[in-house]
C-alpha positions as a printed NumPy array, in Angstrom:
array([[121.449,  14.375, 107.065],
       [118.957,  14.641, 104.295],
       [120.242,  15.891, 100.966],
       [117.137,  18.088, 100.705],
       [117.599,  19.841, 104.032],
       [119.51 ,  23.11 , 104.217],
       [121.531,  24.17 , 107.263],
       [120.123,  27.67 , 106.976],
       [116.721,  28.945, 105.911],
       [117.26 ,  30.427, 102.413],
       [113.632,  31.485, 101.756],
       [114.165,  35.282, 101.84 ],
       [117.165,  35.056,  99.507],
       [115.261,  32.747,  97.148],
       [112.337,  35.146,  97.042],
       [114.63 ,  38.067,  96.289],
       [116.365,  36.075,  93.551],
       [113.011,  35.071,  92.045],
       [111.94 ,  38.7  ,  91.937],
       [115.196,  39.688,  90.251],
       [114.929,  36.84 ,  87.74 ],
       [111.361,  37.859,  86.891],
       [112.468,  41.464,  86.364],
       [115.338,  40.377,  84.106],
       [113.026,  38.08 ,  82.128],
       [110.49 ,  40.863,  81.54 ],
       [113.257,  43.178,  80.374],
       [114.845,  40.655,  78.015],
       [111.861,  39.042,  76.268],
       [110.84 ,  40.287,  72.836],
       [107.098,  40.252,  73.589],
       [105.541,  43.452,  74.881],
       [104.079,  43.11 ,  78.381],
       [101.684,  45.694,  79.805],
       [100.122,  45.394,  83.253],
       [ 96.999,  47.292,  84.244],
       [ 94.788,  47.514,  87.286],
       [ 91.16 ,  46.442,  87.294],
       [ 90.074,  49.749,  85.736],
       [ 92.473,  49.279,  82.809],
       [ 94.96 ,  51.92 ,  84.011],
       [ 98.564,  51.136,  83.026],
       [100.822,  50.157,  85.937],
       [103.846,  48.674,  84.169],
       [105.471,  48.327,  80.716],
       [108.537,  46.301,  79.841],
       [111.114,  47.695,  77.355],
       [109.634,  45.708,  74.452],
       [106.243,  47.357,  75.114],
       [107.828,  50.813,  75.091],
       [109.438,  50.098,  71.708],
       [106.431,  48.385,  70.165],
       [103.859,  51.   ,  71.197],
       [106.132,  53.96 ,  70.428],
       [105.446,  55.685,  73.753],
       [109.24 ,  56.474,  74.183],
       [109.269,  56.007,  77.974],
       [107.105,  54.152,  80.531],
       [106.632,  57.351,  82.541],
       [104.744,  58.849,  79.589],
       [101.864,  56.393,  79.95 ],
       [101.783,  55.355,  83.606],
       [ 98.352,  56.196,  84.996],
       [ 96.706,  56.324,  81.562],
       [ 93.979,  54.027,  80.281],
       [ 95.507,  51.295,  78.115],
       [ 93.034,  52.17 ,  75.348],
       [ 94.858,  55.462,  74.793],
       [ 98.059,  53.544,  74.113],
       [ 96.8  ,  50.466,  72.269],
       [ 94.602,  51.325,  69.303],
       [ 93.824,  48.422,  67.003],
       [ 92.105,  47.726,  63.702],
       [ 91.5  ,  44.56 ,  61.696],
       [ 94.181,  43.055,  59.489],
       [ 92.234,  44.49 ,  56.55 ],
       [ 92.579,  48.019,  57.986],
       [ 88.969,  48.353,  59.205],
       [ 88.232,  50.235,  62.411],
       [ 86.732,  48.147,  65.173],
       [ 83.594,  49.462,  66.899],
       [ 83.446,  48.821,  70.642],
       [ 81.007,  45.931,  70.233],
       [ 83.419,  44.147,  67.852],
       [ 86.674,  44.91 ,  69.664],
       [ 87.861,  41.627,  71.269],
       [ 90.497,  43.406,  73.379],
       [ 87.941,  45.782,  74.851],
       [ 85.395,  43.012,  75.407],
       [ 87.99 ,  40.831,  77.172],
       [ 89.001,  43.536,  79.654],
       [ 85.388,  44.544,  80.283],
       [ 84.159,  41.021,  80.943],
       [ 87.298,  39.7  ,  82.63 ],
       [ 87.612,  36.93 ,  80.052],
       [ 90.982,  35.833,  78.617],
       [ 91.912,  36.584,  75.006],
       [ 94.384,  34.336,  73.206],
       [ 96.55 ,  35.508,  70.294],
       [ 94.061,  37.813,  68.571],
       [ 95.726,  38.908,  65.327],
       [ 95.176,  42.53 ,  64.369],
       [ 97.027,  45.732,  63.478],
       [ 98.182,  48.101,  66.225],
       [ 98.522,  51.812,  65.5  ],
       [101.651,  53.143,  67.204],
       [101.258,  56.185,  69.418],
       [102.308,  59.465,  67.834],
       [103.504,  58.152,  64.454],
       [100.334,  56.351,  63.265],
       [102.632,  53.567,  62.056],
       [100.852,  50.227,  61.65 ],
       [102.295,  47.057,  63.146],
       [100.733,  43.565,  62.841],
       [100.518,  41.982,  66.282],
       [ 98.979,  39.057,  68.174],
       [ 97.387,  40.26 ,  71.421],
       [ 96.603,  38.171,  74.483],
       [ 94.825,  39.228,  77.673],
       [ 95.382,  37.37 ,  80.942],
       [ 93.094,  38.349,  83.849],
       [ 94.969,  38.559,  87.153],
       [ 93.061,  36.791,  89.944],
       [ 92.89 ,  38.012,  93.501],
       [ 91.679,  41.137,  95.23 ],
       [ 93.793,  43.527,  93.137],
       [ 92.4  ,  42.241,  89.845],
       [ 93.803,  43.792,  86.72 ],
       [ 95.152,  42.378,  83.492],
       [ 98.378,  41.389,  81.806],
       [ 98.401,  42.296,  78.123],
       [100.991,  40.748,  75.821],
       [101.688,  41.84 ,  72.246],
       [103.778,  39.846,  69.778],
       [105.102,  41.291,  66.52 ],
       [103.914,  38.899,  63.785],
       [105.43 ,  40.698,  60.773],
       [107.81 ,  37.816,  60.024],
       [105.117,  35.194,  60.602],
       [102.771,  36.905,  58.141],
       [105.532,  37.099,  55.532],
       [106.166,  33.358,  55.88 ],
       [102.434,  32.654,  55.745],
       [102.256,  34.756,  52.593],
       [104.894,  32.599,  50.928],
       [103.048,  29.441,  51.969],
       [ 99.76 ,  30.888,  50.736],
       [101.297,  31.741,  47.366],
       [102.607,  28.194,  47.01 ],
       [ 99.262,  26.621,  47.968],
       [ 97.402,  28.958,  45.605],
       [ 99.678,  28.164,  42.658],
       [ 99.666,  24.41 ,  43.322],
       [ 95.873,  24.305,  43.765],
       [ 95.307,  26.286,  40.584],
       [ 97.599,  24.007,  38.556],
       [ 96.039,  20.808,  39.935],
       [ 92.446,  21.875,  39.358],
       [ 92.731,  21.396,  35.582],
       [ 93.804,  17.724,  35.554],
       [ 91.323,  16.887,  38.325],
       [ 88.512,  18.519,  36.314],
       [ 89.566,  16.454,  33.285],
       [ 89.518,  13.235,  35.319],
       [ 86.087,  14.101,  36.698],
       [ 84.816,  14.85 ,  33.19 ],
       [ 86.071,  11.575,  31.686],
       [ 84.625,   9.587,  34.585],
       [ 81.257,  11.283,  34.022],
       [ 81.388,  10.247,  30.364],
       [ 82.257,   6.658,  31.339],
       [ 79.28 ,   6.547,  33.725],
       [ 76.867,   7.98 ,  31.138],
       [ 74.927,   5.134,  29.412],
       [ 74.654,   7.255,  26.261],
       [ 78.445,   7.496,  25.84 ],
       [ 79.76 ,   4.217,  27.292],
       [ 78.679,   0.654,  28.034],
       [ 80.102,  -0.931,  31.19 ],
       [ 79.1  ,  -3.77 ,  33.512],
       [ 77.833,  -3.178,  37.031],
       [ 81.121,  -4.046,  38.739],
       [ 83.009,  -1.52 ,  36.607],
       [ 80.264,   1.034,  37.251],
       [ 80.786,   0.631,  40.992],
       [ 84.526,   1.215,  40.636],
       [ 84.044,   4.263,  38.411],
       [ 81.373,   5.694,  40.714],
       [ 83.791,   5.532,  43.653],
       [ 86.533,   7.131,  41.545],
       [ 84.126,   9.88 ,  40.426],
       [ 83.144,  10.622,  44.028],
       [ 86.803,  10.831,  45.032],
       [ 87.559,  13.152,  42.086],
       [ 84.685,  15.431,  43.086],
       [ 85.966,  15.518,  46.668],
       [ 89.466,  16.368,  45.446],
       [ 88.08 ,  19.112,  43.214],
       [ 86.216,  20.628,  46.166],
       [ 89.387,  20.53 ,  48.244],
       [ 91.272,  22.508,  45.598],
       [ 88.42 ,  25.025,  45.309],
       [ 88.395,  25.474,  49.088],
       [ 92.17 ,  25.879,  49.135],
       [ 91.977,  28.567,  46.454],
       [ 89.193,  30.373,  48.321],
       [ 91.23 ,  30.196,  51.522],
       [ 94.38 ,  31.618,  49.956],
       [ 92.435,  34.402,  48.251],
       [ 90.882,  35.342,  51.583],
       [ 94.203,  35.177,  53.414],
       [ 96.01 ,  37.454,  50.976],
       [ 93.102,  39.895,  50.615],
       [ 92.299,  39.145,  46.966],
       [ 88.618,  38.573,  47.795],
       [ 86.821,  41.638,  49.137],
       [ 83.135,  41.962,  49.955],
       [ 80.8  ,  43.798,  47.6  ],
       [ 78.322,  45.336,  50.055],
       [ 74.656,  45.663,  49.149],
       [ 71.772,  46.896,  51.379],
       [ 69.748,  43.744,  52.044],
       [ 66.477,  42.745,  53.681],
       [ 67.988,  40.009,  55.805],
       [ 65.063,  37.75 ,  56.756],
       [ 63.959,  37.305,  53.139],
       [ 67.529,  36.817,  51.93 ],
       [ 68.399,  34.158,  54.523],
       [ 65.061,  32.364,  54.032],
       [ 65.601,  32.187,  50.277],
       [ 69.036,  30.626,  50.755],
       [ 67.833,  28.224,  53.464],
       [ 64.778,  27.077,  51.504],
       [ 67.083,  25.795,  48.763],
       [ 67.947,  22.991,  51.216],
       [ 64.334,  21.782,  51.66 ],
       [ 64.687,  18.921,  49.161],
       [ 67.976,  17.747,  50.712],
       [ 66.403,  17.932,  54.178],
       [ 63.545,  15.688,  53.058],
       [ 65.936,  13.21 ,  51.447],
       [ 67.915,  13.085,  54.714],
       [ 64.628,  12.612,  56.668],
       [ 65.199,  15.791,  58.697],
       [ 62.624,  18.267,  59.972],
       [ 63.371,  21.783,  58.737],
       [ 61.864,  25.   ,  60.038],
       [ 62.632,  28.639,  59.314],
       [ 61.854,  31.424,  61.758],
       [ 60.841,  29.205,  64.66 ],
       [ 62.805,  27.925,  67.583],
       [ 63.362,  24.37 ,  68.644],
       [ 61.399,  23.152,  71.704],
       [ 64.23 ,  24.119,  74.077],
       [ 64.255,  27.711,  72.824],
       [ 67.968,  27.579,  71.979],
       [ 67.448,  29.572,  68.792],
       [ 66.497,  32.65 ,  70.75 ],
       [ 62.752,  33.3  ,  70.376],
       [ 62.893,  34.322,  66.739],
       [ 60.103,  36.338,  65.144],
       [ 59.137,  36.553,  61.498],
       [ 57.146,  39.777,  61.831],
       [ 60.346,  41.817,  62.103],
       [ 61.864,  43.642,  59.157],
       [ 65.63 ,  43.494,  59.535],
       [ 68.094,  45.236,  57.238],
       [ 71.8  ,  44.63 ,  56.791],
       [ 74.689,  45.735,  54.585],
       [ 76.27 ,  42.529,  53.29 ],
       [ 77.815,  40.823,  50.303],
       [ 75.022,  38.519,  48.981],
       [ 77.531,  35.95 ,  47.708],
       [ 79.346,  35.883,  51.058],
       [ 76.012,  35.523,  52.859],
       [ 75.039,  32.58 ,  50.642],
       [ 78.364,  30.821,  51.283],
       [ 77.97 ,  31.313,  55.038],
       [ 74.445,  29.902,  55.216],
       [ 75.263,  27.123,  52.732],
       [ 78.271,  25.971,  54.782],
       [ 76.379,  26.032,  58.082],
       [ 73.391,  24.158,  56.665],
       [ 75.657,  21.665,  54.92 ],
       [ 77.282,  20.985,  58.317],
       [ 73.883,  20.579,  59.954],
       [ 72.873,  18.065,  57.282],
       [ 76.058,  16.031,  57.646],
       [ 76.037,  15.846,  61.433],
       [ 72.309,  15.369,  62.151],
       [ 70.983,  11.782,  61.991],
       [ 67.687,  10.951,  60.283],
       [ 64.694,  12.006,  62.356],
       [ 66.486,  15.081,  63.714],
       [ 65.682,  18.729,  63.129],
       [ 67.304,  21.862,  61.716],
       [ 66.11 ,  25.357,  62.606],
       [ 67.139,  28.615,  60.922],
       [ 66.187,  32.121,  61.963],
       [ 67.048,  35.81 ,  61.751],
       [ 66.58 ,  38.331,  64.541],
       [ 67.189,  42.058,  64.853],
       [ 69.19 ,  42.483,  68.065],
       [ 69.923,  46.159,  68.729],
       [ 72.418,  47.328,  66.124],
       [ 73.163,  43.744,  65.023],
       [ 71.538,  41.133,  62.808],
       [ 71.646,  37.75 ,  64.544],
       [ 71.358,  34.621,  62.392],
       [ 71.156,  31.164,  63.932],
       [ 71.469,  27.695,  62.413],
       [ 70.462,  25.12 ,  65.021],
       [ 70.512,  21.341,  64.702],
       [ 69.737,  18.392,  66.965],
       [ 72.738,  16.411,  65.709],
       [ 75.765,  14.767,  67.308],
       [ 77.015,  18.016,  68.836],
       [ 80.576,  19.177,  69.44 ],
       [ 82.693,  18.45 ,  72.488],
       [ 84.032,  21.352,  74.557],
       [ 87.574,  20.498,  73.406],
       [ 86.684,  20.521,  69.708],
       [ 84.54 ,  23.642,  70.105],
       [ 87.669,  25.717,  70.748],
       [ 89.207,  24.719,  67.393],
       [ 86.368,  24.263,  64.883],
       [ 87.108,  27.527,  63.03 ],
       [ 90.786,  26.678,  62.538],
       [ 92.104,  25.783,  59.107],
       [ 91.929,  22.022,  58.335],
       [ 90.525,  21.172,  61.793],
       [ 88.052,  18.293,  61.965],
       [ 86.601,  16.676,  65.067],
       [ 87.859,  13.124,  65.423],
       [ 85.435,  10.798,  67.143],
       [ 83.402,   7.738,  66.293],
       [ 80.344,   9.795,  65.29 ],
       [ 82.176,  12.096,  62.866],
       [ 85.154,  10.078,  61.588],
       [ 83.292,   8.656,  58.585],
       [ 81.834,  12.009,  57.519],
       [ 83.735,  13.549,  54.622],
       [ 85.019,  17.1  ,  54.543],
       [ 88.057,  19.226,  53.837],
       [ 88.27 ,  20.906,  57.245],
       [ 88.108,  24.302,  55.529],
       [ 84.363,  25.028,  55.458],
       [ 84.077,  26.7  ,  58.873],
       [ 87.406,  28.503,  58.418],
       [ 86.122,  30.02 ,  55.153],
       [ 82.796,  30.816,  56.818],
       [ 84.546,  32.679,  59.644],
       [ 86.666,  34.637,  57.16 ],
       [ 83.587,  35.609,  55.168],
       [ 81.743,  36.739,  58.314],
       [ 84.661,  38.803,  59.616],
       [ 85.227,  40.391,  56.194],
       [ 81.711,  41.855,  56.537],
       [ 82.4  ,  43.2  ,  60.023],
       [ 80.666,  40.334,  61.783],
       [ 81.329,  37.618,  64.326],
       [ 80.566,  33.888,  64.382],
       [ 80.512,  31.459,  67.294],
       [ 78.98 ,  28.137,  68.251],
       [ 77.242,  26.744,  71.307],
       [ 77.107,  22.995,  71.666],
       [ 77.495,  19.958,  73.863],
       [ 78.504,  16.542,  72.605],
       [ 75.396,  14.524,  71.788],
       [ 73.039,  17.493,  72.29 ],
       [ 73.103,  19.354,  68.982],
       [ 74.738,  22.613,  67.933],
       [ 73.769,  26.225,  67.291],
       [ 75.925,  28.46 ,  65.125],
       [ 75.366,  32.188,  65.554],
       [ 76.347,  34.836,  63.011],
       [ 76.211,  38.484,  64.118],
       [ 76.393,  41.152,  61.382],
       [ 76.011,  44.961,  61.418],
       [ 72.401,  46.083,  61.147],
       [ 71.014,  49.017,  59.146],
       [ 68.107,  51.209,  60.205],
       [ 65.193,  51.535,  57.762],
       [ 66.324,  55.078,  56.905],
       [ 69.919,  54.026,  56.271],
       [ 68.734,  51.067,  54.192],
       [ 66.647,  53.394,  52.001],
       [ 69.521,  55.858,  51.559],
       [ 71.99 ,  53.153,  50.566],
       [ 69.466,  51.542,  48.218],
       [ 68.877,  54.851,  46.431],
       [ 72.623,  55.475,  46.182],
       [ 73.132,  51.98 ,  44.731],
       [ 70.371,  52.468,  42.134],
       [ 71.755,  55.874,  41.155],
       [ 75.241,  54.44 ,  40.749],
       [ 73.902,  51.631,  38.553],
       [ 71.974,  54.084,  36.324],
       [ 74.733,  56.696,  36.021],
       [ 76.456,  56.67 ,  32.605],
       [ 80.177,  55.92 ,  32.684],
       [ 82.429,  58.96 ,  32.774],
       [ 83.848,  59.66 ,  29.337],
       [ 87.244,  61.296,  28.853],
       [ 87.218,  64.701,  27.153],
       [ 87.998,  64.251,  23.471],
       [ 90.098,  66.957,  21.769],
       [ 88.227,  68.944,  19.114],
       [ 89.098,  72.096,  17.222],
       [ 86.934,  74.089,  19.66 ],
       [ 88.55 ,  72.952,  22.919],
       [ 92.256,  72.938,  22.08 ],
       [ 94.604,  75.789,  22.879],
       [ 98.334,  76.079,  22.912],
       [ 98.276,  75.044,  26.547],
       [ 96.284,  71.884,  25.857],
       [ 92.66 ,  70.893,  26.335],
       [ 90.295,  73.378,  27.968],
       [ 86.648,  73.168,  28.964]])
């Protein structure tokens, strides 16, 4: 008799046991699990979901839209409009969402809880979604400790690295030192390495400042096409030296840049320094990963209530596997075409942080060997709103600083200072 053959058919018992095990697992796990139908109406909550959302009992929310129970905002405390809400977009489009970190507002108490949300579409005729929420309070605390360490270490190491770079510059300067060509080659390599190390420390400091909220955007009403063109045109000389074709406001022959027009006037509300860092990083990437003879296209388009910026290149492209990770900290694609290209692996992470700090979104479309387009979507201002904000900014700049009332014999009483 076969060892794998049972005398009796145990299938019904096994199915019952599996159902019981699944029920026990859902009740015991620490992650919140919420199941909805295709319309987003809540069908099931496990005990962790009841506790985490603060709804007190599952019966209180059965039959309600999940959006009434799960209200989220960014980690910085900014409300998310519908167009920027990844949870809402995932359930509307039927696309999965993986570990989106945000803050959930608990029902009734308005207590904030940092969570990582995932959305899993349920296939089949019934449709629906499984939403999972994980409390990341402890993870953020540990990340904060790591960030503090990296920030302190980077700050302390910047000074000696700057000194090394400075002395190497003096050694390479014919007016301050005399060296033979072999020594010059060695010192040039050391100087390049010192510069790379200095950039790594600067990127690390920027990253930690972003992560712990020490860098906040200073919003200014901005005419976006002119602003982006001014930043992009600073790369013209580098493009020529790299033997690349550069064009602003026009699409590549395939139309991947989206039919951009220069006769639009597009306004935004952005931090000019953040905007410069974003465009600089994307163009720097395009330069590094596009071989001589290739092309780089930059454009700005008003798209409804958004400003859409594209940076398109005809370079080596990004594989579908790498495309999922390019905005992660320290991630660098590892293949024969990119392995020799220097970089800290922080540029796109910083770029994403800058974009999101201004209420925007960044993504890339690419195929390996076929070039890449990075898109940046930012909130758009109407002409009227742009004018109002510009006037308010000018008035604030011209207003004299408020002076405290100084005590004089005429405005002092026994009770203190009066008007």
